[in-house]
C-alpha positions in Angstrom: -0.3 -0.2 -0.2 2.9 2.4 0.8 4.5 1.8 -2.3 1.6 2.3 -4.5 0.6 5.5 -2.6 4.1 6.9 -3.4 3.3 6.7 -6.9 -0.3 8.1 -6.4 -1.7 4.6 -7.1 -4.4 3.0 -4.7 -4.2 -0.5 -3.4 -7.3 -1.5 -5.4 -5.1 -1.2 -8.4 -3.6 -4.8 -7.5 -7.0 -6.4 -6.8 -7.0 -8.2 -10.1 -3.4 -9.5 -10.0 -4.4 -10.6 -6.4 -7.7 -12.4 -7.1 -6.0 -14.4 -9.8 -3.2 -15.6 -7.6 -5.9 -16.8 -5.1 -8.0 -18.3 -7.5 -5.0 -20.2 -8.9 -4.4 -21.5 -5.4 -7.9 -23.4 -5.6 -6.6 -25.6 -8.3 -2.8 -25.6 -8.0 -0.2 -25.8 -5.3 1.4 -22.8 -4.4 4.6 -24.5 -6.0 2.7 -25.0 -9.4 1.0 -21.6 -9.1 4.2 -19.8 -9.1 4.6 -17.5 -12.4 6.9 -14.5 -13.1 10.4 -13.5 -14.3 12.1 -15.5 -11.5 10.2 -18.8 -11.9 10.8 -18.6 -16.0 14.5 -17.5 -15.3 14.3 -14.2 -17.2 16.9 -12.5 -15.9 16.5 -9.5 -18.0 12.8 -8.7 -17.0 14.0 -8.9 -13.3 16.8 -7.0 -13.7 14.5 -4.3 -15.2 12.2 -4.4 -12.5 15.2 -4.3 -10.0 16.2 -1.1 -11.9 12.8 0.7 -11.0 12.9 0.0 -7.3 15.0 1.3 -4.5 15.4 1.1 -0.7 13.3 -1.9 1.1 11.2 -2.6 -2.2 14.8 -3.4 -3.9 15.8 -5.7 -1.1 12.8 -7.7 -1.2 12.2 -8.1 -4.6 15.7 -9.4 -5.2 15.6 -11.7 -2.3 12.4 -13.2 -3.4 13.7 -13.5 -6.8 16.8 -15.1 -5.6 15.0 -17.6 -3.5 12.2 -18.4 -5.9 15.2 -19.0 -8.8 16.6 -21.2 -6.3 13.4 -23.3 -5.7 13.0 -23.6 -9.6 16.5 -24.2 -10.8 
């Protein structure tokens, strides 16, 4: 919420993404539901995302990306 507010967006902006994630968990395990650049091994996209972040959001994204890459590699 804080990150979105910093760029002038409301948390409702993420509701479709959150709903899709929850819907997946009704039919898939969390392991199989994981998507995104870390899961695909798309380092270029992950780096592009990191370039847009600073501070704690950067650290969190980097940590989660590395953890996901470790799980799926």
